[in-house]
C-alpha positions as CSV (number, residue, x, y, z in Angstrom):
1,M,78.6,-78.7,58.2
2,N,75.1,-78.6,56.5
3,L,75.6,-80.6,53.4
4,A,73.3,-81.7,50.6
5,P,72.3,-85.4,50.6
6,Y,74.4,-86.0,47.5
7,A,77.5,-84.4,49.1
8,M,80.5,-86.4,50.3
9,H,80.6,-86.6,54.1
10,A,84.1,-87.1,55.5
11,E,82.8,-89.6,58.0
12,N,81.6,-91.8,55.0
13,S,85.1,-91.8,53.4
14,R,86.5,-95.1,52.2
15,G,89.5,-94.1,54.3
16,R,93.2,-94.1,53.8
17,R,95.5,-96.8,52.5
18,Y,97.2,-96.8,55.8
19,P,94.7,-96.3,58.7
20,E,95.2,-93.4,61.0
21,P,93.4,-92.2,64.1
22,A,90.9,-89.3,63.6
23,H,92.2,-85.8,64.3
24,P,90.4,-84.1,67.2
25,Y,89.3,-81.0,65.3
26,R,90.1,-81.4,61.6
27,S,88.1,-83.6,59.2
28,D,90.0,-86.1,57.0
29,Y,89.5,-83.9,54.0
30,A,90.9,-80.8,55.8
31,R,94.0,-82.9,56.8
32,D,94.4,-83.9,53.1
33,R,94.1,-80.3,52.1
34,D,96.9,-79.3,54.6
35,R,99.1,-82.2,53.5
36,I,98.9,-81.1,49.9
37,I,99.7,-77.5,50.8
38,H,102.8,-78.6,52.8
39,S,104.1,-80.9,50.0
40,R,107.1,-80.1,47.9
41,A,105.1,-80.6,44.7
42,F,102.7,-77.9,45.7
43,R,105.6,-75.4,46.4
44,R,107.2,-76.2,43.1
45,L,104.1,-74.9,41.3
46,E,105.3,-71.4,42.1
47,A,108.1,-71.8,39.5
48,K,106.1,-73.5,36.8
49,T,104.6,-71.4,34.0
50,Q,100.9,-71.1,33.5
51,V,100.9,-69.4,30.1
52,F,103.1,-66.3,30.3
53,T,106.7,-66.2,31.5
54,T,108.2,-63.4,33.5
55,R,109.8,-62.1,30.3
56,Y,107.0,-59.5,30.2
57,S,106.0,-58.9,33.8
58,D,106.3,-60.2,37.3
59,H,102.5,-60.0,37.7
60,F,101.4,-63.0,35.7
61,R,99.8,-66.1,37.1
62,N,102.1,-69.0,37.6
63,R,100.9,-72.6,38.3
64,L,100.6,-71.9,42.0
65,T,98.6,-68.7,41.9
66,H,96.4,-70.3,39.3
67,T,95.8,-73.2,41.6
68,L,94.8,-70.8,44.4
69,E,92.3,-69.1,42.2
70,V,90.8,-72.5,41.2
71,A,90.6,-73.4,44.9
72,Q,88.8,-70.2,45.7
73,I,86.2,-70.8,43.0
74,A,85.8,-74.4,43.9
75,R,85.0,-73.5,47.5
76,T,82.4,-71.0,46.2
77,V,80.7,-73.5,43.9
78,A,80.8,-76.3,46.4
79,G,79.3,-74.1,49.1
80,A,76.5,-72.9,46.8
81,L,75.7,-76.5,45.9
82,G,75.8,-77.9,49.4
83,L,78.9,-80.0,48.6
84,N,81.8,-80.7,50.9
85,A,84.0,-77.6,50.4
86,E,87.0,-79.1,52.2
87,L,87.1,-82.0,49.7
88,A,86.6,-79.7,46.8
89,E,89.4,-77.4,48.0
90,A,91.8,-80.4,48.5
91,L,91.1,-81.5,45.0
92,A,91.5,-78.0,43.6
93,L,94.9,-77.7,45.3
94,A,96.1,-81.0,44.0
95,H,94.7,-80.7,40.5
96,D,97.9,-79.5,38.8
97,A,100.5,-81.1,41.1
98,G,101.5,-83.5,38.4
99,H,102.2,-80.9,35.7
100,P,105.7,-81.0,34.3
101,P,107.7,-77.8,33.3
102,F,106.2,-75.7,30.6
103,G,102.6,-76.6,31.1
104,H,100.6,-78.6,28.5
105,A,103.4,-78.2,25.9
106,G,105.8,-79.9,28.4
107,E,103.2,-82.6,29.0
108,R,102.7,-83.3,25.3
109,Q,106.5,-83.5,24.8
110,L,107.0,-85.9,27.7
111,D,104.1,-88.1,26.5
112,E,105.7,-88.2,23.0
113,L,109.1,-89.2,24.5
114,M,107.6,-91.9,26.7
115,R,105.5,-93.3,23.8
116,A,108.7,-93.9,21.9
117,H,109.5,-96.4,24.8
118,G,106.1,-97.9,24.9
119,G,104.9,-95.7,27.8
120,S,103.0,-92.5,28.2
121,F,102.7,-89.4,30.4
122,D,99.6,-88.0,31.9
123,H,99.7,-85.2,34.5
124,N,96.7,-86.6,36.5
125,L,98.2,-90.0,36.8
126,H,101.6,-88.5,37.6
127,A,100.0,-86.5,40.4
128,L,98.7,-89.7,41.8
129,R,102.2,-91.1,41.8
130,I,103.5,-88.0,43.5
131,V,101.1,-88.2,46.4
132,E,101.4,-91.9,46.8
133,Q,105.2,-92.4,46.2
134,F,107.4,-89.4,45.7
135,E,106.3,-87.2,48.6
136,Q,108.1,-88.6,51.6
137,R,107.3,-86.6,54.8
138,Y,106.0,-89.1,57.3
139,L,107.4,-91.9,59.4
140,A,104.3,-94.0,59.5
141,F,103.6,-94.4,55.8
142,P,104.9,-93.6,52.3
143,G,103.5,-90.7,50.4
144,L,100.8,-88.4,51.8
145,N,98.4,-91.2,52.6
146,L,95.4,-89.2,51.3
147,T,91.9,-90.4,51.6
148,F,90.4,-92.5,48.8
149,E,88.1,-89.7,47.6
150,V,91.0,-87.3,47.1
151,R,93.1,-89.9,45.3
152,E,90.1,-90.8,43.2
153,G,89.4,-87.2,42.4
154,I,93.0,-86.7,41.3
155,V,92.5,-89.5,38.8
156,K,89.0,-88.8,37.7
157,H,88.3,-85.1,38.0
158,S,88.8,-84.3,34.3
159,S,89.0,-87.6,32.5
160,D,87.1,-90.9,32.1
161,Y,89.8,-93.5,31.8
162,P,88.7,-96.7,30.0
163,A,88.8,-99.4,32.7
164,A,90.2,-102.0,30.2
165,D,93.2,-99.8,29.4
166,Y,94.1,-98.9,33.0
167,P,93.9,-102.1,35.1
168,Q,96.3,-100.5,37.6
169,L,93.5,-98.0,38.5
170,A,90.9,-100.7,39.1
171,E,90.4,-99.7,42.8
172,Y,89.0,-96.3,41.6
173,A,86.0,-97.9,39.8
174,L,86.6,-96.2,36.5
175,D,83.1,-97.3,35.2
176,Q,81.5,-95.0,37.8
177,R,81.4,-91.2,38.0
178,P,83.3,-89.5,40.8
179,P,81.5,-87.5,43.5
180,L,80.3,-84.0,42.5
181,E,83.1,-82.4,44.5
182,A,85.5,-83.9,41.9
183,Q,83.2,-83.3,38.9
184,I,83.2,-79.5,39.5
185,I,87.0,-79.2,39.5
186,D,87.6,-79.3,35.7
187,W,84.9,-76.7,35.2
188,V,86.2,-74.3,37.8
189,D,89.7,-74.8,36.5
190,E,88.4,-73.7,33.0
191,I,86.7,-70.7,34.4
192,A,89.9,-69.7,36.3
193,Y,92.2,-70.0,33.4
194,N,89.9,-68.6,30.7
195,T,89.4,-65.3,32.6
196,A,92.9,-65.1,34.0
197,D,94.5,-65.7,30.6
198,L,92.6,-62.7,29.2
199,D,93.8,-60.6,32.1
200,D,97.4,-61.7,31.7
201,A,97.3,-61.2,27.9
202,R,96.2,-57.6,28.4
203,E,99.1,-57.1,30.9
204,A,101.5,-58.5,28.3
205,R,100.0,-56.2,25.6
206,L,99.1,-59.2,23.4
207,L,95.4,-58.7,23.6
208,S,93.4,-56.6,21.1
209,Q,90.4,-55.5,23.0
210,E,88.7,-54.6,19.7
211,T,89.1,-58.2,18.4
212,L,88.0,-59.5,21.8
213,L,84.8,-57.5,21.6
214,Q,84.1,-58.6,18.0
215,E,84.7,-62.3,18.6
216,V,83.6,-63.0,22.1
217,P,79.9,-62.1,22.8
218,L,80.3,-63.1,26.5
219,F,82.8,-60.3,27.0
220,R,81.2,-57.9,24.6
221,E,77.9,-58.0,26.6
222,A,79.7,-57.6,29.9
223,S,81.7,-54.7,28.5
224,A,78.6,-52.9,27.2
225,A,77.0,-53.2,30.6
226,V,80.1,-51.7,32.3
227,D,80.3,-48.9,29.8
228,A,76.7,-48.0,30.6
229,A,77.3,-48.0,34.3
230,Y,80.7,-46.3,34.3
231,P,81.0,-44.2,31.2
232,G,83.9,-42.2,32.5
233,G,85.8,-45.1,34.1
234,L,89.5,-45.8,33.4
235,P,89.8,-48.3,30.6
236,K,91.9,-50.8,32.7
237,L,89.3,-50.7,35.5
238,K,86.5,-51.1,33.1
239,F,88.2,-54.1,31.6
240,N,88.7,-55.6,35.1
241,E,85.0,-55.0,35.9
242,A,83.9,-56.7,32.6
243,L,86.1,-59.6,33.3
244,K,84.8,-60.0,36.8
245,R,81.2,-60.1,35.4
246,V,82.2,-62.8,32.9
247,L,83.7,-64.9,35.7
248,D,80.6,-64.3,37.9
249,L,78.3,-65.3,35.0
250,L,80.2,-68.5,34.3
251,V,80.3,-69.5,38.0
252,T,76.6,-68.8,38.5
253,D,75.7,-70.8,35.4
254,L,77.8,-73.7,36.6
255,I,76.1,-73.7,39.9
256,E,72.5,-73.4,38.5
257,A,73.0,-75.9,35.6
258,T,74.6,-78.5,37.9
259,R,71.9,-78.1,40.5
260,R,69.2,-78.5,37.8
261,R,70.8,-81.7,36.4
262,V,71.1,-83.2,39.8
263,A,67.5,-82.5,40.5
264,E,66.4,-83.9,37.1
265,S,68.5,-87.0,37.7
266,G,66.7,-87.7,41.0
267,A,70.1,-88.4,42.6
268,A,69.9,-88.2,46.4
269,S,73.1,-89.8,47.5
270,V,76.8,-90.0,46.5
271,D,76.2,-93.6,45.3
272,E,73.5,-92.3,42.9
273,I,75.8,-89.6,41.7
274,R,78.4,-92.3,41.0
275,R,75.9,-94.5,39.1
276,A,74.5,-91.7,36.9
277,P,75.0,-92.5,33.2
278,Q,76.9,-89.2,32.7
279,R,78.6,-86.6,34.8
280,L,76.1,-84.1,36.2
281,A,78.4,-81.0,36.7
282,G,78.8,-78.5,33.9
283,F,77.5,-75.4,32.2
284,S,74.1,-75.1,30.5
285,A,74.1,-75.7,26.8
286,E,73.9,-71.9,26.1
287,L,76.8,-70.9,28.3
288,A,78.9,-73.9,27.2
289,A,78.7,-72.6,23.6
290,R,79.5,-69.0,24.6
291,N,82.4,-70.2,26.8
292,A,83.6,-72.3,23.8
293,A,83.8,-69.0,21.8
294,L,86.0,-67.6,24.5
295,K,88.3,-70.6,24.5
296,S,88.6,-70.5,20.7
297,F,89.5,-66.8,20.9
298,L,92.3,-67.6,23.4
299,S,93.6,-70.4,21.3
300,R,93.8,-68.4,18.1
301,H,94.9,-65.0,19.4
302,I,96.9,-65.8,22.6
303,Y,98.1,-69.4,22.9
304,Q,99.3,-69.3,19.2
305,H,100.8,-65.8,19.4
306,P,104.5,-65.9,18.3
307,A,105.5,-64.3,21.6
308,I,104.1,-67.3,23.4
309,T,105.0,-70.1,20.9
310,D,108.6,-68.9,20.6
311,D,109.2,-69.2,24.3
312,R,107.3,-72.4,24.5
313,D,109.2,-74.0,21.6
314,R,112.6,-73.1,23.0
315,S,111.7,-74.5,26.4
316,V,110.3,-77.7,25.0
317,R,113.4,-78.3,22.9
318,C,115.5,-78.0,26.1
319,L,113.3,-80.5,27.8
320,R,113.7,-82.9,24.9
321,E,117.4,-82.6,24.9
322,L,117.7,-83.1,28.6
323,F,115.6,-86.2,28.4
324,A,117.9,-87.7,25.8
325,Y,121.0,-86.7,27.8
326,Y,119.8,-88.3,31.1
327,L,118.6,-91.4,29.2
328,Q,122.1,-91.9,27.6
329,T,124.4,-90.7,30.4
330,P,124.8,-93.1,33.4
331,G,125.5,-91.2,36.6
332,A,124.1,-87.9,35.3
333,M,121.0,-87.9,37.6
334,P,121.2,-87.3,41.4
335,P,122.0,-90.4,43.5
336,F,118.4,-91.1,44.4
337,H,117.3,-91.2,40.8
338,A,120.4,-93.0,39.7
339,A,119.7,-95.8,42.2
340,L,116.1,-96.0,41.0
341,A,117.3,-96.4,37.4
342,E,119.1,-99.6,38.5
343,K,115.8,-101.1,39.5
344,E,113.2,-99.6,37.2
345,P,113.1,-98.8,33.5
346,R,115.5,-95.9,32.9
347,H,113.1,-93.9,30.7
348,V,110.5,-93.9,33.5
349,V,112.9,-92.6,36.1
350,V,114.2,-89.9,33.7
351,C,110.6,-88.9,33.0
352,D,109.8,-88.6,36.7
353,Y,113.0,-86.6,37.3
354,I,112.3,-84.1,34.6
355,A,108.5,-83.9,35.4
356,G,109.4,-82.8,38.9
357,M,111.7,-79.9,37.8
358,T,110.6,-76.3,37.8
359,D,110.9,-74.4,34.6
360,Q,113.9,-72.4,35.6
361,Y,115.7,-75.4,37.1
362,L,115.3,-77.3,33.9
363,L,116.6,-74.4,31.8
364,R,119.5,-73.9,34.2
365,R,120.5,-77.6,34.0
366,H,120.3,-77.4,30.2
367,R,122.6,-74.4,30.2
368,E,125.0,-76.1,32.6
369,I,125.1,-79.4,30.6
370,F,124.9,-78.2,27.0
371,G,126.8,-75.0,27.6
372,A,129.7,-77.1,29.1
373,A,129.4,-79.5,26.1
374,R,129.7,-76.7,23.6
375,R,132.7,-75.2,25.5
376,A,134.4,-78.6,25.4
377,V,133.9,-78.9,21.7
378,N,135.3,-75.4,21.1
């Protein structure tokens, strides 16, 4: 593997919490990637909503298909920058493993519920707990026993946590930047969901292309170029081509702007990337502003659309009611979680149990519990 000097080489990994012999033909990061793919948390992503529910179509992205798109873009960006594509892919595949049901709305609700008990909920930190504690697949060690760099990237790929506020994360050197393989993940995640959400919004017939062309110069310019090249093309295919060009432009800018910042920093090793005063991965200033216009458009016209918010609000209400029910009802959770609740704070165990649910399982449990309660009252 021909890597840049500032790339993370698997042989230079800080290793696993529980040492294991090297595999004869897979690197440590390739093994981490495979362990993530075979985890239950990864499989559950298939039944967790990205933005759109199946109420409108079976063709929308879910958390799993979104994750695969992020992994594909991450490998492309990592390869172009001379980074370790296997590490980048492992991080991309794990980046949403800690998401609870109903996406960011579910995360905000769980965080609010936990704060009432003096705690909090963060999907990145929950993902770390999943790979270290909840996934039990091996005889030799608890969790997935991932390498330090993958665990570090799960924690640090999108957020800089203040070291003073998170003493439990001291081993991850929160005062330092993560390797570039981790730094690119938040950006490729954004590229994936910004473009995919436009595609799904059109599929759901919630997208006004006229408004999109008026408010998003990035798409307007791509669409004009497609119109000039394919004047007689089918509208749906022309939309697809314009969206592809937007994605390509964003990926290309991320690669070129990151490469330029690394060169300007003079960083020639992973340690120098870690010691840089700021993260080096990201868009150029121009593309960052144009991408911000796209994000703003999605927020105003798609994420706040009544068809989305009505579904979301109903689902989050179910989550909130289930949390209160499990908190107040001894014996309601499965035996494993019930036993944990005897040793650990009950609100933490309830949060972990609900966070691990798929959307449909949570809604089914809500119907079973509260439907039965209503029948008993009647």
